[in-house]
ZASEVEX-985004 format. One line per 8 residues: number of its first residue (from 1); their letters; for each residue x negated, y, z negated of N, C-alpha, C. Coordinates in steps of 0.2 Angstrom, whole numbers, plus 5000, padded with zeros to 4 digits. Last residue first. Layout:
NUM> a> X/Y/Z/X/Y/Z/X/Y/Z ~ ...
END
This chain:
358> acrgslqa> 5101/5610/4171/5104/5616/4172/5099/5622/4172 ~ 5095/5598/4167/5093/5601/4173/5096/5607/4175 ~ 5100/5596/4154/5092/5597/4155/5090/5600/4161 ~ 5113/5595/4156/5111/5601/4153/5103/5602/4154 ~ 5114/5582/4163/5116/5588/4166/5113/5594/4163 ~ 5110/5574/4152/5106/5574/4158/5108/5580/4162 ~ 5119/5576/4142/5112/5578/4141/5108/5578/4147 ~ 5131/5572/4148/5130/5579/4146/5123/5581/4145
350> qcraleaa> 5128/5558/4151/5129/5563/4157/5128/5571/4154 ~ 5127/5547/4144/5122/5552/4143/5123/5558/4148 ~ 5136/5538/4149/5136/5540/4142/5132/5546/4141 ~ 5132/5538/4163/5139/5541/4161/5139/5543/4154 ~ 5121/5530/4162/5120/5537/4164/5127/5541/4162 ~ 5126/5518/4157/5121/5522/4153/5121/5529/4155 ~ 5133/5515/4169/5137/5515/4162/5132/5520/4157 ~ 5124/5513/4178/5129/5518/4179/5132/5520/4172
342> tlvfvggg> 5108/5510/4171/5114/5508/4174/5119/5514/4174 ~ 5091/5513/4175/5097/5515/4171/5103/5513/4174 ~ 5074/5508/4174/5081/5506/4176/5086/5509/4172 ~ 5057/5514/4178/5063/5513/4173/5069/5511/4177 ~ 5040/5511/4179/5047/5511/4183/5052/5509/4178 ~ 5027/5509/4174/5030/5516/4175/5036/5516/4179 ~ 5017/5498/4183/5021/5500/4178/5024/5506/4179 ~ 5005/5485/4188/5009/5491/4189/5014/5492/4183
334> ghqfnvwe> 5006/5467/4191/5003/5473/4190/5007/5479/4191 ~ 5015/5456/4194/5009/5457/4198/5006/5464/4197 ~ 5025/5456/4185/5021/5451/4185/5015/5452/4189 ~ 5031/5470/4176/5029/5467/4182/5024/5462/4181 ~ 5044/5476/4167/5038/5473/4166/5037/5469/4173 ~ 5052/5492/4166/5051/5485/4170/5044/5483/4168 ~ 5062/5499/4154/5056/5499/4157/5054/5492/4160 ~ 5076/5508/4153/5074/5501/4152/5068/5500/4157
326> fgigpyaa> 5082/5521/4143/5078/5519/4148/5075/5512/4147 ~ 5094/5527/4135/5091/5520/4135/5087/5518/4141 ~ 5091/5542/4126/5093/5538/4133/5090/5532/4133 ~ 5085/5547/4115/5092/5544/4115/5094/5540/4121 ~ 5077/5561/4123/5078/5556/4117/5085/5553/4117 ~ 5070/5566/4135/5077/5563/4135/5078/5558/4129 ~ 5057/5570/4134/5062/5575/4137/5069/5573/4136 ~ 5051/5559/4131/5051/5564/4126/5056/5569/4128
318> vlaasseg> 5052/5551/4142/5055/5549/4136/5056/5554/4131 ~ 5044/5560/4151/5051/5558/4152/5055/5556/4146 ~ 5031/5559/4146/5035/5565/4145/5042/5564/4147 ~ 5029/5545/4148/5029/5548/4141/5033/5554/4141 ~ 5029/5546/4163/5034/5542/4159/5034/5544/4152 ~ 5020/5551/4171/5024/5556/4168/5030/5552/4163 ~ 5014/5541/4178/5010/5544/4173/5014/5549/4169 ~ 5029/5534/4184/5021/5534/4183/5019/5537/4177
310> sevvlvgh> 5042/5533/4188/5039/5540/4185/5032/5540/4183 ~ 5053/5527/4199/5046/5526/4197/5044/5533/4194 ~ 5069/5521/4196/5064/5526/4198/5057/5525/4195 ~ 5085/5515/4200/5078/5513/4199/5073/5518/4201 ~ 5101/5513/4194/5096/5518/4196/5089/5515/4195 ~ 5115/5504/4199/5109/5505/4195/5105/5510/4198 ~ 5134/5501/4198/5127/5503/4201/5121/5504/4196 ~ 5146/5499/4194/5142/5494/4192/5135/5495/4195
302> ptlhdcas> 5153/5510/4200/5154/5509/4193/5149/5504/4190 ~ 5141/5518/4211/5147/5514/4210/5147/5512/4202 ~ 5133/5534/4210/5133/5527/4209/5140/5524/4209 ~ 5134/5548/4211/5133/5544/4217/5132/5537/4216 ~ 5135/5553/4199/5140/5555/4204/5139/5551/4210 ~ 5124/5549/4192/5131/5546/4190/5136/5548/4195 ~ 5114/5557/4197/5114/5550/4199/5121/5547/4197 ~ 5112/5570/4193/5118/5569/4197/5118/5562/4199
294> alirhive> 5101/5570/4184/5107/5574/4183/5113/5573/4187 ~ 5091/5562/4190/5095/5560/4184/5101/5564/4183 ~ 5086/5570/4200/5088/5563/4201/5093/5561/4196 ~ 5081/5581/4193/5087/5582/4197/5090/5575/4199 ~ 5071/5576/4185/5076/5579/4182/5082/5579/4186 ~ 5062/5572/4196/5066/5566/4192/5071/5570/4188 ~ 5057/5583/4200/5061/5580/4204/5065/5575/4200 ~ 5049/5587/4188/5053/5592/4192/5058/5589/4196
286> lgdngaal> 5040/5581/4180/5047/5578/4180/5052/5583/4185 ~ 5027/5585/4178/5028/5580/4182/5035/5577/4183 ~ 5026/5597/4170/5027/5590/4167/5028/5584/4171 ~ 5024/5607/4180/5020/5606/4174/5020/5600/4171 ~ 5027/5599/4197/5028/5604/4191/5023/5603/4185 ~ 5024/5588/4205/5030/5589/4202/5031/5593/4196 ~ 5015/5582/4219/5015/5587/4214/5023/5588/4212 ~ 5017/5572/4229/5014/5570/4223/5015/5575/4218
278> alqpesay> 5022/5576/4241/5025/5570/4239/5021/5568/4232 ~ 5016/5588/4244/5023/5588/4242/5026/5582/4239 ~ 5004/5584/4248/5004/5586/4241/5012/5587/4239 ~ 5000/5570/4257/5004/5576/4257/5006/5578/4249 ~ 4983/5565/4254/4990/5563/4255/4994/5570/4254 ~ 4970/5569/4252/4972/5568/4259/4979/5566/4260 ~ 4969/5570/4238/4969/5576/4242/4971/5575/4249 ~ 4966/5557/4235/4973/5559/4234/4974/5566/4237
270> edplasms> 4952/5556/4237/4957/5552/4241/4964/5555/4241 ~ 4946/5564/4227/4947/5567/4234/4952/5563/4238 ~ 4956/5562/4211/4950/5561/4216/4951/5563/4223 ~ 4964/5575/4201/4964/5569/4206/4958/5568/4210 ~ 4965/5586/4194/4959/5581/4192/4959/5575/4196 ~ 4975/5593/4198/4969/5597/4198/4963/5592/4197 ~ 4986/5585/4194/4985/5586/4201/4978/5589/4202 ~ 4986/5585/4180/4984/5579/4183/4982/5581/4191
262> tssvyppn> 4992/5598/4179/4986/5597/4176/4982/5591/4179 ~ 5005/5596/4185/5000/5601/4187/4993/5600/4185 ~ 5009/5579/4187/5009/5585/4183/5004/5590/4186 ~ 5017/5569/4198/5011/5571/4195/5011/5578/4193 ~ 5028/5563/4205/5028/5563/4197/5021/5565/4194 ~ 5039/5562/4218/5033/5565/4216/5034/5565/4208 ~ 5048/5546/4217/5048/5553/4219/5041/5556/4217 ~ 5054/5533/4222/5047/5534/4220/5046/5541/4222
254> svildyrq> 5070/5526/4219/5066/5532/4221/5059/5531/4218 ~ 5087/5520/4223/5080/5519/4221/5075/5525/4223 ~ 5102/5516/4219/5098/5521/4220/5091/5520/4218 ~ 5115/5504/4223/5108/5505/4221/5105/5512/4223 ~ 5128/5506/4227/5126/5501/4222/5119/5502/4219 ~ 5133/5523/4229/5129/5517/4231/5129/5513/4225 ~ 5143/5536/4237/5142/5532/4232/5138/5525/4234 ~ 5145/5553/4243/5143/5546/4244/5141/5542/4238
246> gavgsyvd> 5147/5566/4241/5153/5562/4241/5152/5554/4242 ~ 5133/5571/4249/5139/5573/4245/5144/5568/4246 ~ 5120/5569/4254/5124/5563/4253/5130/5565/4249 ~ 5111/5579/4255/5114/5577/4261/5118/5571/4260 ~ 5107/5582/4242/5111/5587/4246/5114/5585/4252 ~ 5100/5574/4233/5107/5572/4235/5111/5577/4239 ~ 5085/5578/4238/5088/5573/4233/5095/5571/4236 ~ 5088/5585/4252/5084/5587/4247/5088/5583/4241
238> sefvnvld> 5087/5576/4267/5091/5577/4262/5087/5579/4256 ~ 5088/5569/4284/5085/5574/4279/5090/5575/4273 ~ 5088/5551/4287/5090/5558/4288/5087/5563/4283 ~ 5090/5535/4293/5085/5540/4291/5088/5547/4292 ~ 5098/5520/4289/5099/5527/4292/5094/5532/4289 ~ 5097/5503/4292/5093/5509/4289/5095/5516/4293 ~ 5104/5494/4300/5104/5494/4293/5102/5500/4289 ~ 5101/5496/4313/5108/5495/4311/5109/5495/4304
230> eldhatvn> 5088/5497/4314/5092/5503/4315/5099/5502/4313 ~ 5078/5488/4313/5083/5489/4307/5087/5495/4308 ~ 5065/5484/4319/5072/5483/4322/5077/5483/4317 ~ 5053/5488/4314/5056/5482/4311/5063/5481/4314 ~ 5051/5499/4322/5047/5494/4323/5049/5487/4320 ~ 5062/5507/4318/5062/5505/4325/5057/5499/4325 ~ 5057/5510/4305/5063/5507/4306/5064/5504/4313 ~ 5045/5517/4309/5045/5511/4305/5051/5507/4306
222> qkavalad> 5050/5529/4315/5046/5524/4319/5045/5517/4316 ~ 5057/5534/4304/5061/5532/4310/5056/5527/4314 ~ 5045/5537/4296/5050/5533/4294/5055/5530/4299 ~ 5040/5548/4304/5036/5541/4302/5041/5536/4300 ~ 5050/5557/4303/5048/5555/4309/5044/5548/4309 ~ 5050/5560/4289/5056/5557/4292/5054/5554/4299 ~ 5038/5567/4288/5039/5560/4285/5044/5556/4288 ~ 5041/5578/4295/5036/5574/4297/5036/5567/4294
214> psidvadt> 5052/5584/4287/5053/5581/4294/5047/5577/4297 ~ 5054/5581/4271/5049/5582/4275/5051/5579/4282 ~ 5064/5576/4262/5064/5583/4264/5059/5585/4269 ~ 5073/5561/4264/5067/5565/4263/5068/5572/4265 ~ 5081/5545/4264/5081/5552/4264/5075/5555/4262 ~ 5090/5532/4270/5083/5534/4268/5082/5541/4269 ~ 5102/5521/4265/5101/5528/4268/5094/5530/4265 ~ 5105/5504/4270/5102/5509/4266/5101/5516/4269
206> avglhaav> 5113/5489/4268/5113/5495/4272/5110/5500/4267 ~ 5104/5474/4265/5108/5480/4262/5107/5486/4267 ~ 5096/5463/4266/5101/5464/4271/5106/5469/4269 ~ 5085/5460/4258/5091/5459/4255/5097/5460/4260 ~ 5073/5462/4266/5073/5457/4261/5080/5455/4259 ~ 5077/5474/4274/5074/5467/4277/5075/5461/4273 ~ 5082/5483/4265/5086/5481/4271/5083/5474/4274 ~ 5071/5485/4257/5077/5483/4254/5082/5480/4260
198> aiaicgsg> 5061/5489/4266/5060/5482/4263/5067/5480/4260 ~ 5066/5501/4270/5065/5496/4275/5065/5489/4272 ~ 5065/5508/4258/5072/5507/4262/5071/5501/4266 ~ 5051/5508/4256/5056/5505/4251/5063/5504/4255 ~ 5046/5514/4268/5044/5507/4266/5049/5504/4261 ~ 5046/5526/4274/5052/5522/4274/5051/5515/4271 ~ 5036/5535/4271/5036/5530/4277/5042/5526/4278 ~ 5048/5544/4262/5041/5544/4265/5041/5540/4271
190> tgidlarq> 5059/5545/4254/5058/5538/4258/5051/5538/4261 ~ 5067/5551/4244/5060/5552/4245/5057/5547/4249 ~ 5078/5539/4239/5076/5546/4239/5069/5547/4239 ~ 5088/5527/4246/5081/5528/4244/5079/5536/4245 ~ 5102/5519/4242/5100/5525/4244/5092/5526/4241 ~ 5113/5506/4248/5108/5508/4244/5105/5515/4246 ~ 5127/5494/4247/5124/5501/4250/5118/5503/4245 ~ 5129/5482/4242/5131/5483/4248/5128/5489/4251
182> ltgpecwp> 5125/5469/4231/5122/5475/4234/5125/5476/4241 ~ 5128/5456/4227/5133/5462/4225/5131/5468/4228 ~ 5119/5446/4229/5125/5446/4234/5130/5452/4232 ~ 5115/5443/4212/5114/5442/4219/5120/5442/4224 ~ 5117/5458/4202/5119/5451/4203/5118/5449/4211 ~ 5104/5468/4196/5109/5467/4201/5111/5460/4202 ~ 5096/5465/4185/5100/5471/4185/5105/5471/4190 ~ 5086/5455/4185/5093/5454/4183/5098/5460/4183
174> vfggqime> 5085/5457/4203/5088/5453/4197/5083/5455/4191 ~ 5081/5463/4214/5083/5468/4208/5086/5464/4203 ~ 5075/5454/4222/5082/5455/4223/5085/5460/4217 ~ 5062/5452/4222/5066/5448/4218/5073/5450/4218 ~ 5058/5461/4231/5057/5454/4233/5061/5450/4228 ~ 5060/5473/4224/5064/5471/4230/5064/5464/4232 ~ 5051/5471/4213/5058/5471/4212/5062/5470/4218 ~ 5039/5473/4220/5041/5466/4217/5048/5466/4215
166> aipsrpvl> 5040/5486/4225/5040/5480/4230/5042/5474/4226 ~ 5038/5494/4214/5045/5492/4216/5045/5487/4221 ~ 5025/5497/4213/5027/5490/4211/5034/5489/4212 ~ 5019/5505/4228/5023/5505/4222/5025/5498/4220 ~ 5012/5509/4239/5008/5505/4234/5013/5504/4228 ~ 5009/5517/4255/5013/5513/4251/5009/5509/4246 ~ 5002/5533/4255/5001/5526/4257/5005/5522/4252 ~ 5014/5546/4260/5010/5543/4255/5008/5536/4257
158> vdptiefr> 5013/5555/4276/5016/5551/4271/5011/5548/4266 ~ 5005/5561/4285/5011/5564/4283/5015/5561/4278 ~ 4994/5553/4289/4993/5558/4283/4999/5562/4281 ~ 5003/5538/4293/4999/5544/4295/4998/5548/4288 ~ 5006/5521/4296/5005/5526/4291/5001/5532/4294 ~ 5017/5507/4299/5013/5512/4302/5012/5518/4297 ~ 5018/5493/4289/5020/5499/4290/5015/5504/4294 ~ 5022/5476/4286/5018/5480/4289/5021/5487/4291
150> lgafwaeg> 5027/5467/4271/5029/5470/4278/5024/5475/4280 ~ 5026/5463/4258/5025/5458/4263/5026/5461/4270 ~ 5028/5475/4251/5033/5469/4250/5032/5464/4256 ~ 5018/5483/4262/5022/5484/4257/5027/5478/4257 ~ 5003/5489/4270/5007/5483/4269/5011/5484/4262 ~ 4998/5500/4283/4998/5498/4276/5003/5492/4275 ~ 4989/5509/4296/4993/5504/4293/4993/5503/4286 ~ 4978/5516/4300/4985/5518/4303/4990/5513/4301
142> tlyaapvg> 4965/5516/4296/4967/5510/4300/4974/5511/4303 ~ 4963/5528/4290/4959/5526/4295/4961/5520/4299 ~ 4974/5528/4281/4974/5533/4285/4968/5532/4291 ~ 4970/5517/4273/4976/5516/4277/4976/5522/4282 ~ 4959/5520/4265/4958/5516/4271/4964/5516/4276 ~ 4959/5538/4260/4961/5531/4260/4961/5527/4266 ~ 4944/5547/4262/4951/5547/4263/4953/5539/4262 ~ 4931/5552/4263/4934/5551/4257/4942/5551/4257
134> dsvrreii> 4921/5553/4273/4928/5557/4273/4931/5557/4267 ~ 4911/5544/4269/4910/5551/4271/4916/5555/4271 ~ 4918/5531/4267/4913/5534/4262/4913/5542/4263 ~ 4925/5529/4279/4929/5529/4272/4924/5532/4267 ~ 4915/5530/4288/4920/5535/4288/4924/5535/4281 ~ 4908/5518/4285/4905/5525/4284/4910/5531/4284 ~ 4918/5509/4289/4915/5509/4282/4912/5516/4281 ~ 4918/5512/4303/4924/5513/4299/4922/5513/4291
126> elaaared> 4905/5508/4307/4907/5515/4308/4913/5517/4303 ~ 4904/5495/4304/4900/5499/4300/4902/5507/4301 ~ 4913/5490/4314/4914/5489/4307/4910/5494/4302 ~ 4907/5494/4326/4914/5497/4324/4915/5496/4317 ~ 4895/5487/4325/4895/5494/4325/4901/5497/4323 ~ 4900/5474/4326/4896/5476/4320/4896/5484/4319 ~ 4905/5474/4339/4910/5473/4333/4906/5475/4327 ~ 4894/5476/4346/4899/5481/4346/4904/5480/4340
118> atvraqyf> 4887/5464/4343/4884/5471/4342/4889/5476/4341 ~ 4898/5452/4337/4894/5455/4342/4891/5461/4340 ~ 4897/5440/4324/4900/5446/4327/4895/5448/4332 ~ 4901/5423/4319/4896/5428/4321/4900/5434/4324 ~ 4910/5416/4305/4910/5418/4313/4905/5424/4314 ~ 4912/5415/4292/4906/5413/4295/4905/5414/4302 ~ 4925/5418/4291/4920/5423/4287/4913/5421/4290 ~ 4932/5408/4297/4931/5414/4301/4926/5419/4297
110> yapvdfdl> 4935/5398/4288/4929/5398/4292/4927/5404/4296 ~ 4947/5401/4282/4941/5403/4278/4935/5403/4283 ~ 4959/5408/4294/4956/5403/4290/4949/5405/4287 ~ 4968/5424/4292/4963/5419/4296/4960/5414/4291 ~ 4977/5433/4287/4977/5426/4285/4973/5421/4289 ~ 4975/5445/4292/4972/5444/4285/4973/5437/4283 ~ 4968/5446/4308/4974/5445/4304/4971/5443/4297 ~ 4957/5457/4316/4958/5450/4313/4964/5451/4309
102> alahfvlv> 4950/5467/4323/4956/5465/4325/4958/5458/4323 ~ 4938/5473/4318/4938/5466/4322/4944/5464/4324 ~ 4943/5483/4310/4938/5485/4316/4938/5479/4320 ~ 4951/5476/4301/4954/5481/4306/4950/5482/4312 ~ 4942/5469/4294/4947/5466/4298/4950/5470/4303 ~ 4935/5480/4288/4932/5476/4293/4937/5472/4297 ~ 4945/5486/4280/4942/5490/4285/4939/5486/4290 ~ 4950/5475/4272/4954/5479/4276/4951/5483/4281
94> rsedaand> 4937/5472/4266/4941/5467/4270/4946/5471/4274 ~ 4935/5483/4258/4931/5482/4263/4934/5477/4268 ~ 4946/5482/4248/4945/5488/4253/4941/5486/4259 ~ 4942/5470/4242/4948/5470/4246/4948/5476/4251 ~ 4930/5474/4236/4930/5468/4241/4936/5468/4245 ~ 4933/5485/4228/4929/5486/4234/4929/5480/4239 ~ 4950/5487/4222/4943/5484/4221/4939/5485/4228 ~ 4963/5489/4224/4960/5491/4218/4953/5489/4217
86> tghgfcvg> 4973/5495/4238/4968/5490/4235/4966/5493/4228 ~ 4983/5505/4239/4984/5498/4242/4979/5493/4240 ~ 4974/5515/4233/4979/5516/4239/4980/5510/4243 ~ 4964/5513/4224/4971/5514/4222/4976/5516/4227 ~ 4947/5519/4222/4952/5514/4225/4959/5516/4222 ~ 4935/5530/4227/4940/5529/4222/4945/5524/4226 ~ 4917/5527/4228/4923/5529/4231/4929/5527/4226 ~ 4903/5525/4226/4908/5527/4221/4914/5530/4223
78> aanlrsag> 4894/5520/4234/4896/5527/4235/4900/5530/4230 ~ 4893/5507/4229/4887/5511/4228/4889/5519/4229 ~ 4905/5502/4233/4904/5503/4226/4898/5507/4225 ~ 4904/5503/4247/4909/5507/4244/4908/5507/4237 ~ 4893/5494/4249/4892/5501/4251/4897/5505/4248 ~ 4898/5482/4245/4893/5485/4241/4892/5492/4243 ~ 4908/5480/4254/4910/5481/4247/4904/5484/4243 ~ 4901/5479/4266/4905/5485/4265/4907/5486/4258
70> frvldgvt> 4894/5467/4263/4890/5473/4264/4895/5479/4263 ~ 4905/5458/4264/4901/5459/4258/4897/5465/4258 ~ 4910/5460/4277/4914/5462/4271/4910/5463/4265 ~ 4898/5457/4284/4901/5464/4285/4905/5465/4279 ~ 4897/5443/4281/4891/5448/4280/4894/5455/4279 ~ 4909/5438/4286/4907/5438/4279/4902/5443/4277 ~ 4906/5439/4300/4912/5443/4297/4911/5443/4289 ~ 4888/5440/4302/4894/5437/4302/4900/5441/4299
62> kledaqlv> 4876/5447/4302/4878/5443/4308/4885/5440/4308 ~ 4866/5460/4298/4873/5458/4297/4876/5454/4302 ~ 4854/5463/4302/4854/5458/4298/4861/5456/4296 ~ 4856/5475/4309/4856/5469/4313/4855/5462/4309 ~ 4855/5485/4300/4861/5483/4302/4861/5476/4306 ~ 4845/5482/4285/4845/5483/4293/4852/5481/4295 ~ 4847/5489/4270/4848/5483/4274/4848/5485/4281 ~ 4843/5501/4265/4841/5496/4261/4842/5489/4265
54> ssgtpfaa> 4836/5511/4279/4841/5509/4275/4839/5503/4271 ~ 4827/5516/4288/4825/5516/4281/4830/5514/4276 ~ 4833/5514/4300/4827/5510/4299/4825/5510/4291 ~ 4850/5516/4296/4844/5518/4299/4839/5513/4297 ~ 4868/5518/4296/4862/5514/4295/4856/5516/4299 ~ 4864/5533/4288/4866/5526/4287/4870/5523/4293 ~ 4852/5544/4281/4857/5542/4286/4858/5535/4286 ~ 4851/5545/4263/4848/5543/4269/4854/5543/4274
46> dhylarsc> 4857/5549/4251/4853/5553/4254/4851/5552/4261 ~ 4865/5538/4246/4868/5545/4247/4864/5549/4251 ~ 4857/5527/4246/4863/5527/4250/4866/5534/4251 ~ 4847/5532/4238/4845/5530/4245/4851/5530/4249 ~ 4853/5532/4225/4851/5539/4228/4849/5538/4236 ~ 4857/5519/4223/4862/5524/4224/4859/5530/4228 ~ 4847/5509/4220/4849/5510/4227/4853/5516/4228 ~ 4847/5508/4206/4840/5509/4210/4842/5512/4217
38> rslisnif> 4860/5506/4203/4856/5511/4200/4850/5513/4203 ~ 4863/5494/4210/4865/5500/4212/4862/5506/4209 ~ 4859/5482/4204/4855/5485/4208/4856/5492/4210 ~ 4871/5479/4197/4864/5479/4193/4859/5483/4197 ~ 4880/5478/4206/4881/5483/4201/4875/5484/4197 ~ 4876/5467/4214/4875/5474/4217/4876/5479/4211 ~ 4879/5457/4206/4872/5458/4207/4871/5465/4209 ~ 4893/5458/4208/4890/5459/4201/4883/5460/4202
30> leliiiar> 4894/5456/4222/4896/5463/4219/4893/5464/4212 ~ 4891/5443/4222/4886/5448/4225/4888/5455/4223 ~ 4902/5437/4216/4895/5436/4213/4890/5442/4216 ~ 4912/5441/4224/4912/5444/4218/4905/5443/4214 ~ 4908/5434/4236/4908/5441/4236/4908/5444/4229 ~ 4909/5421/4231/4902/5424/4233/4902/5431/4233 ~ 4923/5421/4229/4918/5420/4224/4911/5422/4225 ~ 4927/5422/4242/4928/5428/4238/4924/5427/4231
22> vaipasaa> 4923/5410/4247/4920/5416/4250/4921/5422/4245 ~ 4931/5401/4240/4924/5401/4239/4920/5407/4242 ~ 4943/5406/4245/4942/5406/4238/4934/5406/4237 ~ 4950/5410/4258/4943/5411/4256/4942/5411/4249 ~ 4963/5398/4259/4958/5401/4263/4952/5403/4258 ~ 4973/5392/4253/4968/5387/4255/4962/5391/4258 ~ 4981/5403/4250/4978/5399/4244/4972/5395/4247 ~ 4978/5416/4262/4982/5410/4260/4978/5406/4254
14> prpiasts> 4974/5432/4256/4973/5427/4260/4977/5421/4258 ~ 4987/5445/4253/4981/5441/4251/4980/5435/4256 ~ 4991/5461/4259/4992/5454/4259/4986/5450/4257 ~ 4989/5475/4248/4987/5472/4254/4989/5464/4254 ~ 4991/5481/4236/4997/5480/4240/4995/5476/4246 ~ 4987/5485/4219/4985/5481/4225/4991/5479/4229 ~ 4987/5501/4212/4989/5494/4212/4986/5491/4218 ~ 4990/5518/4207/4985/5512/4207/4989/5506/4207
6> lrgggm> 4999/5528/4209/4992/5530/4208/4987/5524/4208 ~ 5010/5527/4223/5009/5527/4215/5001/5528/4215 ~ 5023/5527/4235/5016/5529/4232/5016/5528/4225 ~ 5035/5525/4240/5031/5519/4239/5025/5520/4236 ~ 5041/5538/4244/5040/5532/4248/5035/5527/4247 ~ 5031/5551/4236/5037/5548/4238/5035/5542/4242
END
């Protein structure tokens, strides 16, 4: 729920004028490291780190760039899983190191050559090691994540934001919604509140943000306050539509649980750190999506649209509802598994949708 998905990159990128050369160096070194890792992997896993027997002495890491490069190599050698806001070791390392050094992501390129103190180096190495040893997403170590260009406070009570729906929000949901026509929106399974807050912040739309988890709602409320959007975003408990009886919206958006039982048992360790309530969705991964579809027509305005991320369960969804005109979104910045249905299409298929959920 709340912006989660199984893979994509969500952290803010450096400015175009920033570390192009540095990133090229990192990529080159990662390539070299991939060749060397077969020889060094056992040492990385078996030795205490960092120690005198390590492949690289800690005091050889003198600059910000050294730490980012080394962190990327360490993450690759350890075989950690990416997919919680980053999709590669270089970006993941940058998140960890910049957090440890209290640096913004848009620092000038020359900051990568800045020397670090012994305490700063120790802090960066510690968080890198926690990422490896604990097997948890970086966002749970830093307590923050980025979505649609906005910063969010994150705890293990919510999924790490990473949904491609961010791209739709920043594009105003065009062409499905005419600019300026959205008045009210509903975010089902809000989690951290990232989707609802992004809709309100970017589009100025009054949004109801609902979830069944009291702990998730507490995080969402904190984020609403942090973004000073209390006048636009209303956070409250609701099991899908149970708390919005009689309400209609121009937009209903949801990133619900969609992981099947089989897939849940095969997920990497990092996903075990996330709230299982926000991931698991029954045998076919459609348990919650069935309910969203069944009553969506009752809560949309005549020209409203439904936007739902179904992720890995998209094929099962199409098989479950033959003849329904799901429109699948093509994203420019990666990601997929998001469909759009208009109120008119939902009304046309209401009998099939209601019968499937009965």
